[in-house]
C-alpha positions as CSV (number, residue, x, y, z in Angstrom):
1,M,193.3,-224.6,3.7
2,G,193.2,-221.7,1.3
3,S,193.1,-221.9,-2.5
4,T,195.5,-220.5,-4.9
5,I,194.1,-217.8,-7.3
6,T,195.8,-216.9,-10.6
7,L,194.7,-214.0,-12.8
8,H,196.2,-214.0,-16.3
9,Q,195.5,-210.8,-18.2
10,L,192.1,-210.6,-16.7
11,S,189.8,-207.9,-18.3
12,K,186.3,-206.6,-18.0
13,T,184.6,-204.6,-20.7
14,Y,181.0,-203.5,-20.3
15,P,178.6,-203.3,-23.3
16,G,179.0,-199.6,-23.7
17,G,182.7,-200.1,-24.4
18,H,184.0,-199.1,-20.9
19,R,187.0,-201.2,-19.8
20,A,186.7,-201.4,-16.0
21,V,189.6,-203.9,-15.6
22,R,192.6,-204.0,-18.0
23,D,194.8,-207.0,-18.4
24,I,195.6,-207.7,-14.8
25,S,197.9,-210.6,-14.0
26,L,198.8,-211.7,-10.5
27,H,199.0,-214.9,-8.4
28,L,197.8,-215.4,-4.8
29,R,199.4,-218.2,-2.7
30,A,197.2,-220.4,-0.6
31,G,196.5,-218.6,2.7
32,E,197.7,-215.2,1.5
33,F,196.0,-212.0,2.4
34,L,196.0,-209.7,-0.6
35,V,194.5,-206.1,-0.5
36,L,193.2,-204.4,-3.6
37,L,193.8,-200.7,-3.0
38,G,192.9,-197.7,-5.1
39,P,190.5,-194.7,-5.4
40,S,186.8,-195.0,-6.2
41,G,186.2,-196.2,-9.7
42,C,189.6,-197.9,-10.2
43,G,188.1,-201.4,-10.8
44,K,189.0,-203.1,-7.5
45,S,185.4,-204.1,-6.7
46,T,184.8,-205.3,-10.2
47,L,187.9,-207.4,-10.0
48,L,186.7,-208.9,-6.7
49,R,183.3,-209.7,-8.2
50,M,185.0,-211.4,-11.2
51,I,186.9,-213.6,-8.8
52,A,183.6,-214.4,-7.0
53,G,181.8,-215.2,-10.3
54,L,179.4,-212.3,-9.9
55,E,180.8,-210.6,-13.0
56,T,181.6,-212.3,-16.2
57,V,185.2,-212.4,-17.5
58,T,185.4,-210.7,-20.9
59,G,189.2,-211.2,-21.4
60,G,192.0,-213.3,-19.9
61,E,191.8,-216.2,-17.6
62,L,191.0,-217.0,-14.0
63,L,192.4,-220.1,-12.3
64,L,191.5,-221.5,-8.9
65,N,194.0,-224.1,-7.6
66,G,195.4,-224.1,-11.1
67,R,192.2,-225.0,-12.9
68,P,190.2,-222.7,-15.2
69,A,187.3,-221.1,-13.3
70,D,186.0,-218.4,-15.8
71,D,182.7,-220.3,-16.2
72,L,182.4,-221.8,-12.8
73,P,179.2,-220.8,-10.9
74,P,179.7,-218.8,-7.7
75,S,178.3,-221.7,-5.6
76,E,181.0,-224.0,-6.8
77,R,184.0,-221.7,-6.1
78,D,184.1,-222.4,-2.3
79,M,184.2,-218.6,-1.5
80,A,182.5,-216.5,1.1
81,M,181.9,-212.8,0.6
82,I,181.6,-210.0,3.2
83,F,180.0,-206.8,1.9
84,Q,180.1,-203.2,3.1
85,N,176.3,-203.2,3.9
86,F,176.4,-206.4,6.0
87,A,173.6,-208.1,3.9
88,L,171.9,-209.7,6.9
89,Y,168.4,-211.2,6.9
90,P,166.4,-208.6,8.9
91,T,163.8,-211.1,10.2
92,M,166.4,-213.6,11.5
93,T,168.3,-213.5,14.8
94,A,172.0,-213.2,14.8
95,A,172.3,-217.0,15.5
96,E,170.0,-217.8,12.5
97,N,172.0,-215.5,10.2
98,I,175.2,-217.2,11.2
99,A,173.7,-220.6,10.9
100,F,172.1,-220.0,7.5
101,P,174.9,-221.4,5.3
102,L,175.0,-224.7,7.3
103,A,171.2,-225.0,7.3
104,A,171.1,-224.4,3.6
105,R,173.4,-227.3,2.9
106,G,171.5,-229.6,5.2
107,D,173.8,-230.0,8.2
108,D,172.2,-231.5,11.3
109,D,171.0,-229.3,14.1
110,H,173.5,-230.4,16.7
111,T,176.5,-229.7,14.5
112,T,175.1,-226.4,13.4
113,V,174.4,-225.2,17.0
114,Q,178.0,-226.2,18.0
115,A,179.5,-224.4,15.1
116,V,177.4,-221.2,15.7
117,N,178.5,-221.1,19.4
118,T,182.2,-221.7,18.5
119,V,182.1,-218.9,15.9
120,A,180.2,-216.5,18.2
121,D,182.7,-217.1,21.0
122,R,185.6,-216.3,18.7
123,L,184.0,-213.1,17.5
124,G,182.8,-212.1,21.0
125,I,179.1,-212.0,20.1
126,R,177.7,-215.0,22.2
127,S,175.4,-212.7,24.2
128,L,173.9,-211.2,21.0
129,L,172.8,-214.4,19.3
130,T,169.1,-213.9,20.1
131,R,168.9,-210.3,18.7
132,T,167.8,-209.3,15.3
133,P,170.0,-207.0,13.1
134,A,167.8,-204.0,14.0
135,Q,168.8,-204.5,17.6
136,L,172.6,-204.5,16.9
137,S,175.1,-201.7,16.3
138,G,177.1,-201.4,13.1
139,G,180.1,-203.2,14.5
140,E,178.0,-206.0,15.9
141,R,176.2,-206.5,12.6
142,Q,179.6,-206.7,10.9
143,R,180.7,-209.4,13.3
144,V,177.5,-211.4,12.6
145,A,178.2,-211.0,8.8
146,M,181.8,-212.2,9.5
147,G,180.4,-215.2,11.5
148,R,178.1,-216.2,8.7
149,A,181.1,-216.2,6.3
150,V,183.5,-218.0,8.7
151,I,181.1,-220.8,9.7
152,R,181.3,-222.2,6.1
153,R,185.1,-222.6,6.4
154,P,185.6,-221.5,2.8
155,S,188.9,-221.7,1.1
156,V,188.6,-218.0,0.0
157,F,187.3,-214.9,1.7
158,L,186.3,-212.0,-0.5
159,M,185.8,-208.7,1.4
160,D,184.4,-205.6,-0.3
161,E,185.2,-202.6,2.0
162,P,183.6,-204.3,5.0
163,L,184.5,-201.6,7.4
164,S,184.0,-198.4,5.4
165,S,180.7,-197.5,7.1
166,L,182.0,-197.7,10.6
167,D,183.7,-195.1,12.8
168,T,187.5,-194.9,12.9
169,R,188.0,-196.4,16.3
170,L,185.8,-199.4,15.6
171,R,187.5,-199.9,12.2
172,V,190.9,-200.2,13.9
173,R,189.5,-202.7,16.3
174,L,187.6,-204.8,13.8
175,R,190.4,-205.0,11.3
176,T,192.5,-206.7,14.0
177,E,189.7,-209.1,14.6
178,I,189.4,-209.8,10.8
179,L,193.1,-210.6,10.6
180,S,192.9,-212.9,13.6
181,V,189.9,-214.8,12.2
182,V,191.4,-215.2,8.7
183,R,194.8,-216.4,10.1
184,H,192.9,-219.0,12.2
185,T,191.0,-220.4,9.2
186,G,194.0,-220.4,6.8
187,A,191.8,-219.1,4.0
188,T,193.1,-217.1,1.1
189,T,191.7,-213.5,1.4
190,V,191.1,-210.7,-1.1
191,Y,190.2,-207.5,0.6
192,V,189.1,-204.3,-1.2
193,T,189.6,-200.9,0.3
194,H,190.4,-197.3,-0.6
195,D,192.0,-196.7,2.8
196,Q,195.8,-197.0,2.6
197,A,196.2,-197.3,6.3
198,E,193.9,-200.3,6.4
199,A,195.7,-201.8,3.5
200,M,199.1,-201.4,5.1
201,A,197.8,-202.9,8.4
202,L,196.2,-206.0,6.9
203,G,197.9,-207.1,3.7
204,D,200.6,-209.6,3.2
205,R,200.8,-207.9,-0.2
206,I,199.0,-204.9,-1.7
207,A,197.9,-204.5,-5.3
208,V,197.4,-200.8,-6.2
209,L,195.0,-200.1,-9.1
210,R,194.3,-197.0,-11.1
211,D,191.8,-196.7,-13.9
212,G,191.5,-200.5,-14.1
213,I,195.3,-201.0,-14.5
214,L,197.5,-202.7,-12.0
215,Q,200.1,-200.1,-11.0
216,Q,202.2,-202.2,-8.6
217,I,201.9,-205.2,-6.3
218,G,204.2,-205.8,-3.3
219,T,204.5,-205.9,0.4
220,P,203.6,-202.8,2.4
221,D,207.2,-201.8,2.9
222,E,208.0,-202.4,-0.8
223,L,205.3,-200.0,-1.9
224,Y,206.3,-197.4,0.7
225,E,210.1,-197.6,0.1
226,L,210.2,-198.2,-3.6
227,P,206.9,-197.1,-5.3
228,A,206.8,-197.9,-9.0
229,N,205.5,-194.5,-9.9
230,A,204.3,-191.2,-8.5
231,F,200.7,-192.4,-8.1
232,V,201.7,-195.2,-5.8
233,A,204.1,-193.0,-3.9
234,S,201.3,-190.4,-3.3
235,F,198.6,-193.0,-2.5
236,V,200.6,-194.9,0.1
237,G,201.8,-193.1,3.2
238,T,200.4,-190.6,5.7
239,P,201.2,-187.7,5.5
240,R,201.5,-188.2,1.7
241,I,204.8,-187.9,0.0
242,N,206.1,-184.4,-0.9
243,L,206.2,-184.1,-4.7
244,L,208.0,-181.1,-6.2
245,H,209.0,-180.1,-9.7
246,G,212.7,-180.1,-10.2
247,T,215.6,-180.7,-12.6
248,L,218.7,-182.8,-12.4
249,Y,222.1,-181.4,-13.5
250,A,224.9,-183.9,-14.0
251,P,228.1,-182.3,-15.3
252,I,230.8,-184.7,-16.4
253,D,233.5,-183.3,-14.1
254,G,231.3,-181.6,-11.5
255,T,228.9,-182.3,-8.6
256,M,225.5,-183.7,-9.5
257,T,222.7,-181.5,-8.2
258,V,218.9,-181.4,-8.1
259,S,217.4,-178.0,-8.7
260,L,214.2,-177.1,-6.8
261,G,214.0,-173.6,-8.3
262,P,215.7,-171.1,-6.1
263,Q,217.6,-173.8,-4.1
264,K,219.6,-176.9,-5.0
265,L,220.5,-180.2,-3.4
266,E,223.9,-181.8,-4.1
267,L,223.9,-185.6,-4.4
268,P,226.4,-187.4,-2.2
269,S,229.3,-189.1,-4.0
270,E,228.1,-192.4,-2.5
271,L,225.2,-192.3,-5.1
272,A,227.8,-192.8,-7.9
273,Q,226.3,-196.3,-8.7
274,G,223.3,-194.5,-10.1
275,H,225.1,-191.8,-12.0
276,Q,225.1,-193.4,-15.4
277,M,221.3,-193.8,-15.2
278,L,220.8,-190.3,-13.8
279,R,222.7,-188.7,-16.7
280,V,220.0,-190.0,-19.0
281,V,217.3,-187.8,-17.4
282,Q,219.5,-184.7,-16.7
283,G,218.0,-181.5,-17.8
284,R,214.5,-183.0,-18.2
285,P,211.6,-182.0,-16.0
286,L,211.4,-184.4,-13.0
287,L,209.2,-185.0,-10.0
288,I,211.2,-185.0,-6.8
289,G,209.7,-187.2,-4.1
290,L,210.6,-186.9,-0.4
291,R,208.8,-188.7,2.4
292,P,208.1,-186.5,5.6
293,E,210.5,-188.6,7.6
294,A,213.3,-187.8,5.1
295,L,213.2,-184.2,6.5
296,R,214.4,-183.0,9.9
297,I,215.1,-179.6,11.5
298,S,218.8,-179.1,12.5
299,S,221.8,-177.0,11.6
300,T,224.2,-179.9,11.9
301,P,223.9,-182.2,8.8
302,A,225.1,-185.8,8.6
303,P,227.3,-186.7,5.6
304,H,224.3,-188.0,3.6
305,E,222.1,-184.9,4.4
306,R,221.8,-181.6,2.5
307,T,220.4,-178.3,3.8
308,L,217.4,-176.3,2.6
309,S,216.3,-172.9,4.0
310,V,212.6,-173.0,4.6
311,T,209.8,-170.9,6.0
312,V,207.0,-172.3,8.2
313,T,203.6,-171.8,6.5
314,H,201.4,-173.8,8.8
315,V,201.6,-175.8,12.1
316,E,199.3,-178.8,12.3
317,Y,198.9,-180.3,15.8
318,Q,198.3,-184.1,15.9
319,G,198.5,-184.6,19.6
320,H,201.5,-187.0,19.8
321,E,203.4,-185.0,17.1
322,V,203.3,-181.8,15.0
323,L,203.2,-181.6,11.3
324,L,205.1,-178.6,10.0
325,H,204.2,-177.3,6.5
326,V,207.1,-175.3,5.1
327,T,208.1,-173.8,1.8
328,A,211.4,-173.8,0.1
329,G,210.3,-171.7,-2.8
330,A,209.9,-174.8,-5.0
331,Q,206.8,-175.7,-7.1
332,T,204.5,-178.5,-6.0
333,A,203.7,-181.2,-8.4
334,E,200.5,-183.2,-9.0
335,V,200.5,-186.9,-9.9
336,P,200.4,-187.1,-13.7
337,R,197.1,-188.1,-15.1
338,S,196.8,-191.6,-16.6
339,A,196.7,-192.1,-20.3
340,P,193.4,-191.4,-22.1
341,V,191.1,-194.3,-22.6
342,D,191.2,-195.0,-26.3
343,E,188.8,-198.0,-26.2
344,Q,185.8,-195.9,-25.2
345,Q,183.4,-194.7,-27.9
346,P,183.9,-191.1,-29.2
347,A,181.6,-188.6,-27.7
348,S,179.5,-188.3,-30.9
349,G,178.8,-192.1,-30.9
350,N,178.0,-192.4,-27.2
351,P,174.3,-192.9,-26.7
352,L,174.4,-191.2,-23.3
353,T,176.2,-188.2,-24.7
354,A,173.7,-188.0,-27.6
355,G,170.7,-188.2,-25.2
356,I,172.1,-185.3,-23.1
357,R,172.7,-183.2,-26.2
358,A,169.1,-183.9,-27.3
359,L,167.8,-182.8,-23.9
360,L,169.8,-179.6,-23.9
361,G,168.5,-178.9,-27.4
362,R,164.9,-179.2,-26.2
363,L,165.6,-177.0,-23.2
364,R,167.3,-174.3,-25.3
365,G,164.2,-174.3,-27.6
366,A,161.9,-173.7,-24.7
367,L,164.0,-170.8,-23.2
368,P,164.5,-167.3,-24.6
369,H,167.7,-166.8,-26.5
370,R,170.6,-165.3,-24.5
371,P,174.0,-164.5,-26.1
372,H,176.9,-166.4,-24.7
373,P,179.3,-164.2,-22.7
374,P,182.7,-163.6,-24.3
375,T,185.3,-166.2,-23.4
376,R,187.9,-164.9,-21.0
377,S,191.1,-166.5,-20.0
378,A,191.5,-167.3,-16.4
379,P,193.6,-164.7,-14.5
380,P,197.0,-165.9,-13.4
381,L,197.1,-167.4,-9.9
382,P,198.9,-165.3,-7.2
383,D,202.5,-166.3,-6.5
384,R,201.7,-167.9,-3.2
385,Y,199.7,-170.6,-5.0
386,R,202.7,-171.5,-7.1
387,V,204.9,-171.9,-4.1
388,G,205.0,-175.5,-3.0
389,E,204.9,-176.9,0.5
390,L,206.9,-179.6,2.2
391,V,205.4,-181.5,5.2
392,L,207.6,-183.0,7.9
393,R,207.1,-184.4,11.4
394,A,208.3,-182.6,14.5
395,R,208.1,-183.2,18.2
396,Q,205.5,-181.6,20.4
397,G,206.7,-178.5,22.2
398,T,209.1,-177.4,19.5
399,G,207.4,-174.0,19.5
400,Y,207.6,-173.3,15.8
401,R,205.2,-170.7,14.4
402,T,204.0,-169.5,11.0
403,G,206.7,-167.3,9.4
404,D,209.7,-168.8,11.3
405,R,212.7,-169.3,9.1
406,I,214.4,-172.6,9.8
407,P,217.2,-174.9,8.4
408,L,215.8,-178.1,7.0
409,L,218.0,-181.2,6.4
410,V,217.1,-183.6,3.6
411,D,218.2,-187.2,3.8
412,M,219.4,-187.8,0.2
413,R,219.3,-191.6,0.7
414,A,215.5,-191.3,0.7
415,L,215.4,-189.2,-2.5
416,M,213.1,-190.4,-5.2
417,L,213.0,-189.1,-8.8
418,F,210.1,-189.7,-11.2
419,D,210.0,-188.7,-14.9
420,G,207.4,-186.5,-16.5
421,A,205.0,-189.5,-16.9
422,G,205.4,-190.3,-13.2
423,H,207.6,-193.5,-13.5
424,R,210.3,-193.9,-11.0
425,V,213.8,-193.4,-12.4
426,F,215.7,-193.2,-9.2
427,P,216.4,-195.3,-7.3
428,H,216.5,-197.4,-10.4
429,P,213.6,-199.9,-10.6
430,T,215.9,-202.8,-10.3
431,H,218.3,-201.4,-7.7
432,R,218.3,-199.3,-4.6
433,P,221.7,-198.1,-3.4
434,D,222.6,-198.6,0.2
435,L,224.8,-195.8,1.7
């Protein structure tokens, strides 16, 4: 049976002052599969290692089954960890690698052999047990690593990007096997990945991190349908969400509209439940979010749809479908940067910065003096770079080509609005209207 894991304002600060993990609080139910998702350097692996006991906790509290575990040695946490690099003993056979945890704790030979055969059968590697890691493919080595973790029957599995070094086809196959094995054991699982497709396929819930801060935790459909901010919205979903600059206009006695530059979208009257909240952000710069499936090509709109006139800029063939890149003359938006890290040392007090400056000074002294060229401002970008694109799915064989002018229908029920800092303001964080 799996263990419960509770993090209460858990933090990790390194000696140089860098805070890799910032006040993260969450609770994992026994047997839950939680995915830590985020870009490289967001703190997800550090958080995993803190749960494992491989990194010290510098702030907050970690509880296992309701008991404090901050100072508990890794060997006493009843956890098994699977790494990206497999971490197999090269001189041992696959059977010996799988059996190692049982041999280390002194189980008898008969019990160990039975357990190895059972695990190998479940993972489909019975015929590989006599081979060494050098004689196995990447996928086979990862199965052996899984077998070594599973044979202990731990209460918690910790997986640090275990499939990232494998090819796409094998990753899809192995993630299904991982889920099957984990469900069979009933262990609680924390799985680290930067691959949102992997996270959506595996997790009961997903915790999205950015710069060491927990952005949102929820089920895959919650993160997709109601992202807390523009970062989550852009990180979850393929193709990524369309983000455009826009402004909301909400006259007291008129129709509420969203301006996308040269074109406008009228909000259906059914969205009246959100009008009072929307009036607060009217006239302010907003980010307009539209998923690709909220867009379709037709000249016959439904009551909840509004029309944009767009031009095809690129046709991307995917085999089973076509992705159309189109422009409506709006301006694309990037996800707002996170707040600056004020806990870090100033540049003048950072020993690494000081060392680099000293090195540059020595180099300049050894080189002939050359005057710095005059500073020039960057030339303005051509207009085409300021024109944003929308991406939508279309059926194969539609025959659209670059330059075609087409009517695009927008499902206003799927409209998302984010403020200048990237926080979702519509649908309201506590309410999503159903039309």
